[in-house]
N, C-alpha and C positions, 0 to 999 in steps of 0.2 A: 504494500500500500504506500502511495506517495503522500507526503504532507501537502504538497501542491503539485498537481499533475500537469506539468507543462508539456510533457511528451504527447499526451492525448490531445491537448489543445492544438499543438502543432499539426498533428495528423489530421485533425478536423479542418484545418485551414491551409494545409500544405500547398495546394496549387496556387491559391491567392497570394500567400506569403512569398512563395518562390518567384512568382511572376513579378511581384512588386520589387523584390530584390534584384531580379534580372533587369528590370527597367532601369534601375539606378546604375547597375554595372554597364549597361549599354550606353547611357548618356554620359556617365563619368563625372557628374557634378556631385562629388561626395560631401562637399561643404556648401550649405545654403542652396542646394538644388531645388527644383520645383516642388518636390514632395514636402519640403519644409513649409512653404506658404500654403500648400493645399491642406496640410494637417492643421495648421494654425486656424485656417478658416473653418474647417470642420469642427474643431474643438470649441471655437468661439460660438459657433451656431448651436452646438450641443449644450453649452452651459448657459447661453444667453448673455454672456459678457460681450462688450463691444470689441475687446482686444484679447488675443492670445499670443504669447511670446514663448516659443519653445526654447529650452535651455538644456545644458548638458547633464543635469541631475536634479533631484528634488532638493538636495542641500544647496546647490547653486541657485535654485529658484528663491530660496529663503534669503540668501546673501544678497542677491540682486534686488529683491523686494526691499530689503532694509536700506541698501545703498540708494535706491530710487527715492525713498522717503527722506533721505538725508540723515539717517540714524548713524551716529558715530561716537567717538570718545566723549565721555561726560554724560551720555544719555543712558536711560534705563528702558528695558523692554519687559513687560509682564508676560509670563508664560507659565507653563505647567512643568512640574518636576517629573511627571509620569509620562514619558514619551521616549522615542529614540533620541539619542544624544544630539543628532543634527539640529534639532529645534533650538537648543541653547547654544550649541556650537556656532551656529550662524551669527547669533548676537555677538558673541565674543570675537568672531572673525572681523566684524566691522568696528571693533573697539568699544562697543557698548557693554552694559552689564545686564544679564538676565536676572529678573526678580521673580521668584516663584510664588504661585498660588496653588493651593491644594485642589484636588479633583472631586467630582461628584462620585459617590459610591455606586450609583445606579449605572453610570456610563463610563466612568474613568476619564471623562472629559473635564476640562477646567470648570471650576464652580464660579459662575458669574457673581454670586452673592459675596464672594470674598475678594473680588478684584479691587473695588474702590478704595479699600483701606490700604492698599499697597501703592496707590498712585502718589507720586511726589512731583515737585517742579521739574525733575529730570526725566520724567516718563515721557516717551515719545510714541510708543506703540504697544499693542497687545497682540501676541501670537497665540491663537487658539489652535488646538490640535483636534482633528476629527479622528479619534482613535478607534481602531478595530473596524473602520468602515462607516461609522455613524457620526454625522456632524455634531458639533457642540451646540449649545443653546445660543445661536448667533444673534438673534434679536436682542436678547438680554445683554450680551456682550457689546453689541453695537450701541445700545442705549447708554451704557456706562461710558463708552469711548466718546460718544457725541457730547456728553456733559462736560468732558474734559478736553475736547478738541484733539483726540488721539486717533491715529490710524489703527486699523485692525487688519491683520494678516491671518488668513485661514491656512494653516498647515494641513492641507488635504491630501497628503501623500498616500493615505490609506482609503480615501473616501470618494475618489472620482467615480461618478455615476450614482451617488447617493443624493438624497434630497432633504431639504429642511423647509417645512411649510410650503411645499410645492416648488421651491427654487433649488436649482442644481448646486451641489458643492462646487466651489470655484467661483461662484458669482454671489457670494453671501456677505462680502465685506469689501474694504478698500482694495485689497489685493488677495487673490487666491493663488495658492501654490499646490502643485501636485508632482508626483513622481511616476516614472514609467519603468522603474526597476523591475526585472523580470517576474518577481513574485507578486507584484501588485495586481489588482483586478484587471487593469489595462496596462500591460507591460510590454517593453521591447525586449531585445536580446542583448542588452548591455545596460548602460546608464542613459537616462533621459529624464526630462521633466518639463514643466510648463508653468507659466504665470498667466493670470487672468485679471483684467481690470476693465472698468468702463470709463476710467479717467484718461483722457487723451494725453495729457502731459506726462503722467506716470508711464503710460505705454511707450511714449517716445524715449523717456529716460531708460526704461528697462531694455528696449531694443538697442540703444546705444551702449549701455553698460555691458551687455553680453558680447559685444565685439570690441572690447578694449576702449570703451568710451568714444567710439567713432561715429560721427554724424554722417560722414561720407568718406570715401577712401582716402586714408592718410590724413584726415582731419579729425583730431581728437578733442572733443569739447568737455569731457568729464573723465574722471577716473573710472576705469572699467576692468573687466576680466575676460579671459578666454572662455566663454560660457555657452557656445553654440551646441545645439543638438544636431548630430550629423545626419545626413540625408538618408542613409541606410536605416537608421533607427526610426526615423519618421515614416519611412516606407513600411516598416514592420507594424508600427502602430496603426497606420492607415488600413492595413490588411486586417488586423485584429478588430478594428472598429466594426467591421461588417457583421460579426457575431456577438458583439459586446452586449447588446440588449438581451439576446437569448441567454448569454452566460450569466448576466445579472439575475435573470429570472430563475435560472437553475441554482445559483448560489442561495437565493432566498428560499427555494424549495428545500434544499438540504438543511438550511438553518431552521426552517419551520419543523422539519422532521426531527432534528436534534431537540428543538424546544419541546416537542410533544413527548419524545422518548425520555428526556432527562427531567423535565419539570414534574413535580416540585422537589425532586430528590437532590438535584445538584443546582446550586445557584449559577445563573448565566448572565452575561451582559445583555440585558434586554434592550430591544429597540424601542425608543420612545414613540408615543402615538403621533406626534407632529412631524416625524421624519422617517426616512427609510435608510437602510444600511446596504452596502455592497459586500459586507462580511469579508473584508480583507483577511480577518481572522474570526474564527468562532471560538469565543473565550468563555471558560467556566471558572468557578472559584472552588478550590479544594483545600482541605487540610492535609498535612503530611505529603506535600507535593512530590517530593523525591520518591517516596514509596509508591505513590499512585503512578507516576511516570514509569517507574521500573516495571510495574505490572503491565502497563500498556506496551512498553517496549518488548517485553517477553512475548507478548501476543502479536508482535510484528506491526504495532501501531505507532507511527511517529508522532511526536508532540513537540511543542515549542513553548517558550516562555517569553512574552512580550509585555513587561520587561522586568528582569529579576532584581535590578538595582536602580532605584530612582536617581535622577540626575544629580540631585543635591547630595547624594552619598557617594558619587563617583570621585575617585582621587583627585582628578584635575578640576573638579567643580565644587568640592566641599567647602572651600573658603568663601564661596558666594552666599552660603546660608548658614554660617557659623552660629551655633546656638539655636537655630530654628528647626522645628520638626513639622512634618506634613503627614499626619497620622493616617489619612485615607490612602494616600499614595504609598506609604510604607506598608500598610496592610495589604493593599492590592498586589504590590510587588512580591509579597511573600506567598500569595495564594493563586494568582492567575495562571491558567494553563490553556493553551490554544490547541484545538483538535484539528485533525485533517479537514480541509475545507476546499471546495472548488466546484466548478460546474460539471466536472466529469467524475465526481465521487458517486459511486453506485449506491443503490438502496441497500444491497447486501453489506457493503463496506460501512455505511453509516450505522447500520444495525450492529455490526461487529464492534464498532467504536463505542456506541452507547452501552451495549451489554457489558463490555469489558470495563468501561469506566464505572458503571454502577456496581459491578462486582468488586472493583478496586476500592471503592469507598464504602463497601460492606452493606449495600442496600438490597441487591438482588443477585440472583444467580444468572449466569450466562444463559441466554435463550429466552428469558422472560419478557423481553421487550419485543413487541411485534413489529414486523417490517412494514405493515400496512400504512404507517404514518408517511412513508416516503412516496406513496402513490397519491397522496391527497394534494 
């Protein structure tokens, strides 16, 4: 069993992916070829944002977003300690300081109720993270930001294709960022990412920053980076877009089956009523996680932990939150466990995962969970 089955995904779209790659090989425009502009238009249309700017990775998207907003030394950016390290890393890379706010227990996303107390005169932006494929409570976050004239960046590396109150992830704030890392719901075969905004000036800044601050060839109007997404990776994402809606539907089918088989015996990261998830991960909460993982591993079931050590407890970041604790993040880090998830996970495999997990936590014997949930 695969934790994320990229091989089956490729087989399902082999001809289209291969033809898209071949087209790039034929025209030879490996940097900023026509597929780059085509993908940016498709993604902008998909999200509803006026602009999409493809970049070399999800991390680079965050860095470029902060640079476009003018965030730098002496500034603070409020974010979550329960995320992949890139969220806070990007803030430090531009010379600013990340300030952490604890997460909601129900979603593991930043708790909007705790943001305002961390705002200071040095605060310039808020980075929310749409963890596990579900957007944060963006309206509440945007409202806090508006009261203090702050920008909001959505770190949607795990949530492209999800919605919040009928709006697409990526078009929920000042700037949206996403990643096309291969394991993401919409991934390429290397690194890639994108930025979204409906602010024309920010879009211009982000386009210039990704090519070394260049407004036109050899004219550099601002500090920039080498942050372009290459044409081959854009071509792969274009091919995968053709099945993306179907794959999201299948991910939600698998998640619904897991919900039915595991609830109420094992706590899960529930999707809130006002949003949808693309289930970049299907995450449960368990006690004695190492023991539970060992049982699953013995049964041939791969698992992952996203994330075992909160950012504020990482050696390179601990000085940023000296003396502070974030109890929900710390509790979640000790208990979260991600199960196999993807559009190509079969009903039999999902049943095996659920049965084994329930046996591991001591609630049922293998075979007691019915497979019929997968057919609903």
